[in-house]
C-alpha positions as CSV (number, residue, x, y, z in Angstrom):
1,M,87.1,-21.8,81.0
2,N,89.1,-24.7,79.9
3,P,87.1,-27.5,78.3
4,Q,88.4,-30.8,79.7
5,G,87.0,-33.9,81.1
6,C,83.3,-34.5,82.2
7,S,81.4,-35.9,85.0
8,R,77.9,-37.4,85.1
9,A,77.3,-36.5,88.7
10,I,74.2,-34.6,89.0
11,C,71.7,-34.4,91.8
12,A,68.2,-34.8,90.1
13,R,66.3,-33.2,93.0
14,T,66.3,-29.4,93.3
15,Q,68.4,-28.4,96.2
16,P,67.3,-25.6,98.6
17,H,69.4,-22.5,98.1
18,A,70.7,-22.5,101.7
19,L,72.1,-26.1,101.4
20,L,74.5,-25.1,98.6
21,G,76.6,-23.1,101.1
22,A,78.6,-20.0,100.4
23,R,79.3,-19.2,96.8
24,E,82.9,-18.3,95.7
25,E,82.9,-14.9,94.0
26,S,86.2,-15.7,92.2
27,L,84.6,-18.4,90.1
28,T,82.3,-16.0,88.2
29,S,83.3,-13.3,85.7
30,D,81.5,-10.1,84.4
31,A,82.6,-11.3,80.9
32,D,80.4,-14.4,81.3
33,L,77.3,-12.7,82.5
34,D,75.2,-13.4,79.3
35,L,76.4,-17.0,79.4
36,Y,75.2,-17.5,82.9
37,L,71.8,-16.0,82.0
38,T,71.5,-18.0,78.7
39,R,72.4,-21.4,80.3
40,Q,70.8,-20.6,83.6
41,F,73.7,-21.6,85.8
42,L,76.4,-20.3,88.2
43,P,79.7,-21.8,89.2
44,W,79.1,-22.0,93.0
45,R,82.1,-23.2,94.8
46,R,85.2,-25.6,94.5
47,E,84.9,-29.2,96.0
48,G,88.5,-30.2,96.0
49,E,89.4,-30.5,92.3
50,R,85.8,-30.3,91.1
51,V,83.5,-27.2,90.5
52,L,80.0,-27.2,91.9
53,I,77.6,-25.8,89.4
54,A,74.1,-24.5,90.4
55,A,71.9,-25.0,87.3
56,A,68.3,-24.2,87.0
57,E,67.9,-25.9,83.7
58,P,70.2,-29.0,83.5
59,N,68.7,-30.2,80.2
60,V,70.7,-32.4,77.8
61,A,72.2,-29.5,75.8
62,N,73.3,-27.6,79.0
63,L,74.6,-30.7,80.7
64,A,76.7,-31.5,77.6
65,W,78.1,-27.9,77.6
66,F,78.9,-27.9,81.4
67,R,80.8,-31.2,81.0
68,A,82.8,-29.8,78.1
69,A,83.6,-26.6,79.8
70,Y,84.6,-27.6,83.3
71,D,86.9,-30.4,84.7
72,E,84.7,-33.0,86.5
73,P,81.8,-30.7,87.5
74,H,79.4,-31.6,90.1
75,I,76.0,-30.2,88.9
76,V,73.2,-29.5,91.4
77,R,69.8,-28.3,90.5
78,I,68.6,-25.1,92.0
79,A,65.3,-23.2,91.8
80,L,65.3,-20.7,88.9
81,R,64.1,-18.0,91.2
82,D,67.0,-18.5,93.5
83,L,69.5,-18.6,90.7
84,Q,68.3,-15.5,89.2
85,R,68.4,-13.7,92.5
86,E,72.0,-14.9,92.9
87,I,72.9,-13.6,89.5
88,A,71.2,-10.2,90.2
89,K,73.1,-9.9,93.5
90,R,76.5,-10.9,92.1
91,F,76.3,-8.7,88.9
92,R,74.1,-5.9,90.4
93,D,76.4,-3.0,89.2
94,R,77.0,-4.5,85.8
95,L,73.4,-5.1,85.2
96,S,72.4,-1.6,86.4
97,D,75.1,0.0,84.3
98,D,74.1,-1.9,81.1
99,A,70.4,-0.9,81.6
100,V,71.4,2.7,81.5
101,F,74.3,2.8,79.1
102,S,74.1,-0.2,76.7
103,L,72.2,1.5,73.9
104,W,74.4,4.7,74.1
105,R,77.6,2.5,73.9
106,K,76.2,0.5,70.9
107,M,74.4,3.2,69.0
108,P,75.2,6.8,70.3
109,S,73.5,8.5,67.5
110,L,70.2,6.8,68.3
111,S,70.3,7.6,72.1
112,A,68.6,10.5,73.8
113,R,71.4,10.7,76.5
114,R,72.4,13.9,74.8
115,T,69.1,15.7,74.0
116,V,70.6,18.1,71.5
117,T,73.9,17.4,69.8
118,H,76.6,19.9,69.0
119,K,75.7,19.8,65.2
120,Q,72.0,20.5,66.1
121,T,73.0,23.2,68.4
122,V,74.8,25.0,65.6
123,V,71.9,24.5,63.1
124,F,69.2,25.7,65.5
125,A,71.3,28.7,66.5
126,A,72.0,29.6,62.9
127,I,68.3,29.4,62.0
128,G,67.4,31.6,65.0
129,I,70.0,34.1,64.1
130,A,68.8,34.1,60.5
131,I,65.2,34.6,61.5
132,A,66.1,37.5,63.9
133,A,68.2,39.2,61.3
134,A,65.6,38.7,58.6
135,C,62.9,40.2,61.0
136,W,65.1,43.2,61.6
137,L,65.5,43.9,57.9
138,W,62.0,42.8,56.6
139,P,59.8,42.5,59.7
140,F,56.4,42.4,58.1
141,L,57.3,40.0,55.3
142,I,59.1,37.6,57.7
143,V,56.3,37.6,60.2
144,Q,53.9,36.9,57.4
145,M,56.1,34.0,56.3
146,L,56.3,32.6,59.8
147,V,52.7,32.6,60.2
148,T,52.1,31.1,56.9
149,A,54.6,28.2,57.8
150,M,52.9,27.6,61.1
151,S,49.4,27.5,59.3
152,V,50.6,25.2,56.4
153,G,52.4,22.9,58.8
154,F,49.4,22.6,61.0
155,A,47.1,22.0,58.0
156,V,49.6,19.4,56.4
157,S,49.9,17.4,59.7
158,A,46.0,17.4,60.1
159,T,45.5,16.4,56.4
160,F,48.1,13.6,56.7
161,R,46.2,12.3,59.9
162,A,43.0,12.3,57.9
163,A,44.6,10.3,55.1
164,L,45.9,7.8,57.6
165,A,42.5,7.4,59.2
166,L,41.0,6.7,55.9
167,L,43.8,4.1,55.1
168,G,43.7,2.6,58.6
169,G,40.0,2.4,58.8
170,R,39.7,-0.3,56.2
171,R,38.8,-3.9,57.2
172,R,41.4,-5.3,59.6
173,E,43.0,-8.7,59.1
174,V,41.5,-11.3,61.4
175,C,44.0,-13.3,63.4
176,V,43.1,-16.8,64.5
177,P,45.0,-18.0,67.6
178,P,46.5,-21.4,67.4
179,S,44.8,-24.2,69.4
180,D,47.7,-26.6,69.6
181,E,49.2,-25.9,73.0
182,S,52.2,-28.1,72.4
183,A,53.5,-25.7,69.7
184,L,53.3,-22.6,71.9
185,P,56.6,-21.0,72.7
186,N,57.8,-19.5,76.0
187,Y,56.4,-16.0,76.4
188,T,57.8,-13.3,78.7
189,I,55.5,-10.6,80.1
190,L,57.3,-7.6,81.7
191,V,55.3,-5.3,84.0
192,P,57.3,-2.3,85.3
193,L,55.8,-1.1,88.6
194,Y,56.3,1.9,90.8
195,R,54.0,2.7,93.7
196,E,51.4,0.3,92.4
197,A,50.7,-1.9,95.4
198,R,47.0,-0.9,95.4
199,I,46.3,-2.1,91.9
200,L,48.5,-5.3,92.0
201,P,45.6,-7.8,92.8
202,Q,43.7,-6.5,89.7
203,L,46.8,-6.9,87.6
204,V,47.4,-10.5,88.8
205,R,43.8,-11.4,88.1
206,A,44.1,-10.0,84.6
207,L,47.4,-11.8,83.8
208,S,46.1,-15.1,85.4
209,A,43.1,-15.0,83.0
210,L,45.3,-15.1,79.9
211,D,44.6,-18.2,77.9
212,Y,48.2,-19.5,77.7
213,P,49.9,-22.6,79.2
214,R,51.2,-21.6,82.7
215,D,54.4,-23.6,82.2
216,R,55.4,-21.4,79.2
217,L,54.8,-18.0,80.9
218,D,57.5,-16.0,82.2
219,I,55.9,-13.1,84.1
220,K,58.3,-10.6,85.5
221,L,57.0,-7.9,87.9
222,V,59.7,-5.2,87.8
223,V,59.8,-3.2,90.9
224,E,62.2,-0.1,91.8
225,D,64.7,-0.8,94.7
226,D,63.2,1.7,97.1
227,D,59.5,0.8,96.5
228,E,59.3,-1.6,99.4
229,E,55.4,-1.5,99.5
230,T,55.0,-2.7,96.1
231,Y,57.7,-5.3,96.4
232,A,56.1,-6.8,99.4
233,A,52.7,-6.8,97.8
234,A,54.3,-8.4,94.6
235,E,56.1,-11.1,96.6
236,A,52.9,-12.0,98.4
237,L,51.1,-12.6,95.1
238,T,53.8,-14.8,93.5
239,A,52.2,-18.0,94.7
240,Q,49.1,-17.3,92.5
241,G,50.9,-17.9,89.2
242,P,54.2,-18.0,87.4
243,F,55.2,-14.6,88.7
244,E,58.7,-13.5,89.5
245,V,59.7,-10.2,91.2
246,L,62.8,-8.3,90.0
247,H,64.3,-5.6,92.2
248,V,65.8,-2.9,90.0
249,P,68.8,-1.2,91.6
250,Y,68.6,2.6,92.1
251,S,70.4,4.6,89.5
252,L,69.5,7.6,87.4
253,P,67.6,8.1,85.2
254,R,64.7,6.5,87.0
255,T,62.5,5.7,84.1
256,K,60.4,2.8,82.9
257,P,62.6,1.9,79.9
258,K,65.6,1.6,82.3
259,A,63.6,-1.0,84.4
260,C,62.6,-2.7,81.3
261,N,66.2,-3.0,80.1
262,Y,67.2,-4.5,83.4
263,A,64.4,-7.1,83.3
264,L,65.2,-7.8,79.7
265,R,68.4,-9.6,80.5
266,F,66.5,-12.1,82.6
267,A,63.7,-12.8,79.9
268,R,63.4,-16.4,79.0
269,G,60.6,-16.2,76.3
270,D,61.0,-16.4,72.5
271,Y,58.5,-13.5,72.5
272,L,58.1,-10.6,75.0
273,V,55.3,-8.2,75.8
274,I,55.1,-5.1,77.9
275,Y,52.0,-4.4,80.0
276,D,51.4,-1.6,82.5
277,A,50.0,-2.1,86.0
278,E,46.3,-1.2,85.0
279,D,46.2,-3.1,81.8
280,R,43.5,-5.7,81.1
281,P,44.5,-7.7,77.9
282,E,42.1,-9.8,76.1
283,T,42.6,-13.4,77.2
284,D,43.8,-14.7,73.7
285,Q,46.2,-11.9,73.0
286,L,49.3,-14.0,73.4
287,R,48.0,-16.8,71.2
288,K,47.0,-14.3,68.5
289,A,50.6,-12.7,68.7
290,V,52.2,-16.1,68.2
291,A,49.9,-16.8,65.3
292,R,50.6,-13.3,63.7
293,F,54.5,-13.7,64.2
294,R,54.5,-17.1,62.6
295,E,52.7,-15.9,59.5
296,A,54.7,-12.5,59.3
297,P,57.9,-12.0,57.5
298,P,61.0,-12.3,59.8
299,E,61.7,-8.5,59.7
300,T,58.5,-8.0,61.6
301,A,60.0,-7.4,64.9
302,C,57.0,-6.0,66.8
303,L,53.3,-6.2,67.0
304,Q,51.2,-3.4,68.5
305,A,48.0,-4.4,70.0
306,R,45.2,-1.8,70.2
307,L,44.6,0.1,73.4
308,A,41.1,1.1,74.6
309,I,39.8,2.8,77.7
310,Y,37.5,1.0,80.1
311,N,36.6,3.9,82.2
312,A,35.2,6.3,79.5
313,D,32.2,7.0,81.9
314,D,34.4,8.8,84.4
315,G,33.7,12.2,83.1
316,W,34.5,14.5,80.0
317,L,38.3,14.2,80.3
318,A,38.0,10.3,80.3
319,R,35.6,10.4,77.3
320,M,38.0,12.6,75.4
321,F,40.9,10.4,76.2
322,A,38.9,7.3,75.1
323,L,38.2,9.0,71.8
324,D,41.9,10.1,71.4
325,Y,43.0,6.5,72.0
326,S,40.4,5.1,69.7
327,V,41.5,7.5,66.8
328,W,45.3,6.7,67.5
329,F,45.0,2.9,67.7
330,R,42.2,2.1,65.4
331,A,42.9,4.6,62.6
332,L,46.3,6.4,62.7
333,L,48.7,3.6,63.6
334,P,46.9,1.1,61.3
335,G,47.3,3.7,58.6
336,L,51.1,4.0,59.2
337,G,51.2,0.2,59.2
338,R,49.4,-0.1,55.8
339,L,51.9,2.5,54.4
340,G,54.8,0.5,55.7
341,V,56.4,3.6,57.3
342,P,58.0,4.1,60.8
343,M,55.3,3.6,63.4
344,P,55.8,5.1,66.9
345,L,54.7,2.5,69.4
346,G,52.1,2.9,72.1
347,G,53.3,2.7,75.7
348,T,52.1,-0.9,76.4
349,S,50.9,-4.2,74.6
350,N,54.0,-4.2,72.4
351,H,54.9,-7.7,71.4
352,F,58.4,-8.4,70.4
353,R,60.7,-11.0,69.0
354,T,63.0,-11.2,72.0
355,A,66.1,-11.8,70.2
356,V,65.5,-8.8,67.9
357,L,64.7,-6.6,70.8
358,R,68.0,-7.4,72.4
359,A,69.8,-6.9,69.1
360,V,68.5,-3.4,68.7
361,G,69.6,-2.4,72.2
362,G,66.3,-2.6,74.0
363,W,64.7,0.7,75.1
364,D,66.3,4.1,75.6
365,P,66.4,4.9,79.3
366,F,66.9,8.5,78.6
367,N,63.7,8.9,76.5
368,V,60.5,9.3,78.3
369,T,58.5,8.0,75.4
370,E,60.8,4.9,75.0
371,D,57.9,3.2,73.0
372,A,57.7,5.8,70.2
373,D,61.5,5.9,70.0
374,L,61.8,2.1,69.8
375,G,59.2,2.0,66.9
376,I,61.2,4.5,64.9
377,R,64.6,2.8,65.8
378,L,63.3,-0.6,64.6
379,A,62.4,1.0,61.2
380,Q,65.9,2.6,61.1
381,L,67.5,-0.7,61.7
382,G,65.5,-2.5,58.9
383,Y,62.7,-4.0,61.0
384,R,58.9,-3.5,60.7
385,V,56.0,-3.0,63.2
386,S,52.5,-4.2,62.5
387,M,49.3,-4.0,64.3
388,L,47.8,-6.9,66.2
389,D,44.1,-7.7,66.0
390,S,43.7,-7.7,69.7
391,T,42.7,-5.1,72.5
392,T,44.1,-4.3,75.8
393,F,42.0,-2.1,78.1
394,E,43.5,0.8,80.1
395,E,42.5,3.3,82.6
396,A,42.3,6.9,81.5
397,P,43.3,9.7,83.8
398,T,40.2,11.3,85.4
399,R,42.0,14.4,87.0
400,L,43.2,17.2,84.9
401,G,46.5,17.4,86.9
402,T,47.2,13.7,86.4
403,W,46.3,14.0,82.6
404,L,48.5,17.1,82.2
405,K,51.5,15.4,83.7
406,Q,51.1,12.2,81.6
407,R,50.5,14.2,78.4
408,S,53.4,16.5,79.0
409,R,55.6,13.5,79.5
410,W,54.4,12.1,76.0
411,L,55.0,15.3,74.2
412,K,58.4,15.8,75.8
413,G,59.3,12.3,74.7
414,Y,58.0,13.0,71.2
415,M,60.3,16.0,71.1
416,Q,63.2,13.8,72.3
417,T,62.4,11.2,69.7
418,W,62.2,13.6,66.9
419,L,65.6,15.2,68.0
420,V,67.2,11.8,68.0
421,H,66.0,10.5,64.6
422,A,66.2,13.8,62.8
423,R,69.9,14.1,63.6
424,E,71.1,12.6,60.4
425,P,68.3,13.3,57.8
426,V,70.3,11.8,55.0
427,A,71.0,8.5,56.9
428,L,67.3,8.3,57.9
429,T,66.2,8.7,54.4
430,K,68.5,6.0,53.2
431,R,67.4,3.6,56.0
432,V,63.6,4.1,55.8
433,G,63.2,5.6,52.3
434,L,62.0,9.0,51.3
435,R,58.3,8.0,52.0
436,G,59.3,6.7,55.5
437,A,61.2,9.8,56.3
438,A,58.5,12.1,55.2
439,A,55.9,10.2,57.1
440,M,57.9,10.5,60.3
441,Q,58.3,14.2,59.8
442,M,54.6,14.7,59.1
443,F,53.3,12.4,61.9
444,L,55.8,12.8,64.7
445,G,57.1,16.2,63.8
446,G,53.6,17.4,62.9
447,T,52.3,16.4,66.3
448,I,54.8,18.6,68.0
449,W,54.4,21.5,65.5
450,S,50.6,21.5,65.8
451,A,50.6,21.3,69.5
452,L,53.1,24.1,69.9
453,F,51.7,26.5,67.3
454,N,47.9,25.9,67.6
455,P,47.7,28.6,70.5
456,V,49.9,31.0,68.5
457,L,47.6,30.9,65.6
458,W,44.5,31.4,67.8
459,L,46.3,34.3,69.4
460,I,46.8,36.1,66.1
461,V,43.2,35.5,65.2
462,I,41.8,36.9,68.5
463,V,44.2,39.8,68.7
464,S,43.2,40.7,65.1
465,C,39.5,40.6,65.9
466,A,39.7,42.3,69.3
467,C,42.1,45.2,68.6
468,S,41.8,48.2,66.4
469,H,44.9,49.4,64.4
470,P,45.8,52.3,62.0
471,N,45.0,51.4,58.4
472,A,48.4,50.0,57.3
473,E,48.7,47.8,60.4
474,R,45.1,46.8,60.1
475,Q,45.7,45.4,56.7
476,I,48.7,43.6,57.9
477,M,46.9,42.1,60.8
478,D,43.9,41.2,58.7
479,M,46.3,39.3,56.3
480,L,47.9,37.5,59.2
481,A,44.5,36.6,60.7
482,R,43.2,35.2,57.4
483,I,46.4,33.1,57.1
484,A,46.2,31.9,60.6
485,G,42.4,31.4,60.5
486,L,42.7,29.3,57.2
487,G,45.3,27.0,58.8
488,L,43.2,26.6,62.0
489,L,40.0,26.0,60.1
490,T,41.6,23.5,57.8
491,A,43.4,21.6,60.6
492,N,40.5,21.7,63.1
493,L,38.0,20.5,60.6
494,M,40.3,17.7,59.5
495,L,40.9,16.6,63.3
496,T,37.3,16.9,64.1
497,G,36.3,14.9,61.1
498,V,38.8,12.1,62.0
499,A,37.4,12.2,65.5
500,L,33.8,12.1,64.4
501,S,34.4,9.3,61.8
502,D,35.8,7.1,64.6
503,A,33.2,8.2,67.2
504,R,30.4,6.7,65.0
505,R,31.5,3.3,66.3
506,K,30.2,4.4,69.6
507,W,27.5,7.0,69.1
508,V,27.7,8.2,72.6
509,L,31.1,9.6,71.7
510,V,29.9,11.8,68.8
511,P,29.2,15.0,70.9
512,Y,32.7,14.6,72.2
513,G,34.1,14.5,68.8
514,L,32.7,18.0,68.3
515,C,34.7,19.1,71.4
516,F,38.0,18.0,70.0
517,I,39.0,21.7,69.4
518,F,39.0,22.3,73.2
519,Y,40.9,19.0,73.8
520,W,43.5,20.1,71.5
521,A,43.9,23.3,73.4
522,L,44.7,21.3,76.5
523,I,47.2,19.2,74.5
524,S,48.9,22.6,73.5
525,V,49.3,23.4,77.2
526,A,50.8,20.1,77.8
527,A,53.2,20.6,74.9
528,Y,54.6,23.9,76.3
529,R,55.0,22.2,79.7
530,G,56.7,19.4,78.1
531,L,59.0,21.7,76.2
532,W,60.0,23.4,79.5
533,Q,60.8,20.1,81.0
534,L,62.8,19.1,77.9
535,I,65.2,22.1,78.4
536,F,65.6,21.7,82.2
537,K,64.6,18.1,83.1
538,P,64.8,16.1,79.9
539,S,64.8,12.6,81.4
540,Y,62.6,13.3,84.4
541,W,59.7,10.8,84.5
542,E,56.5,12.1,85.9
543,K,54.6,9.1,87.5
544,T,51.0,8.5,86.4
545,P,48.9,7.2,89.4
546,H,46.5,4.4,88.6
547,G,43.5,2.9,90.4
548,H,41.3,6.1,90.7
549,S,38.6,4.9,88.3
550,R,35.3,3.8,89.6
551,R,35.6,0.8,87.3
552,T,38.2,-1.9,87.6
553,G,38.7,-3.2,84.1
554,V,35.3,-3.8,82.4
555,P,35.6,-2.5,78.8
556,G,33.7,0.7,78.3
557,P,32.9,2.9,75.3
């Protein structure tokens, strides 16, 4: 582009897309993609010596730039939706490639594209060989040490969670939403969808109920390329509000974070939030987020709203899920926030400063818990995550198979996140401090450790009680059983205590708090399923179907 003369020729009325004629591909360049998205324009075609520019936002600043960058441009206004579709069509391959590989190119050490690095492979192999050799030389001593390590790790993780619950259960800061609408910024809402046609009407009603100026909402329904049913349903609903449908080109891995990365390029808001298809946010949540961001220090890059379950009446599993969510979002995450240590985000209702989100590379498309990973990455890059005093209501899985698939994906993603952020322990400690690194190991690593070794400890106790052994072996088994039993007793008492302390808010959940030991057993099943997938299908995304609840968004216990 050669800045030269200028022209004041501009058509004030928005022109229909079809009347602009054919667009000349040669006038646009991949190198200028971000410029087209920022300025909301495309060079369309040549008219003799002049360039016709299609612009969605021909404001004073953009007009001045167009006139400085092109020789006698003819500027024609075009609907934003039409312009963005043209950009998506023209740069389809570039946008798709960036959505998959941008983070890996910018920060390969913080990407899960490679699940286990060469250095990690060597370290894990060396540890495995050392343990095997030690077991050959000192079998009873090493087994005792391993059982002790499993027990202590389980107990430490549970104790840390109990401490977080005490810390996070303190009185929350009340956030007062601003009432001056003229001061409210543009806000982007991303809703990634896949096979969600049946639940779309509920989603549109929930988002339409948000107390925020319509002209400052940028709501993007992000639909996969081959999901024609959801795409058609979303297009039919766009007339009901400021909704825009984005078609994500097919590519692998097919994950929610990849779709979000694609949509992030088109976001126009100063702030951005992610919602899932079944989400029902409180109506003033966006206003509260704006107020909280304005009073928070600039390094606060993200606010995590609380998540709660609206269909807790749909059986035992939904009740346990509701209690699990309540502990997580009302006690544990607030505790991490008060400590000022890395916080793994929940999968939805994450509010971001859009500029910061772009600067840190968006989401990792290869990580199936992109939320947890992004929370830790923000901390590594010098940013903070805080809790937001607002609630989004979600649907809990009511079928064991659905719950198991979802929880397996979460735990596989925690394993991916731990492998990524534990790759360089010295660098991690320098970036987040010793307390932050220790907290990540105890919280994220402890979750994985506890889920995997909980059934092993139970097996040791059961075998010891059920089987008879010669005297020497009996003494060894008794010792192992006491060590395993002490770890189980400490950890499960702590976890049950945390669940019960939170269940007192809703007394109907107290009996379910006593069942947490059985729920934890199910989590262990999901953990081993997730571990198997981590080895053989690390970026495979198991879809969680929604819309099976008897309730449709009314908050429940």
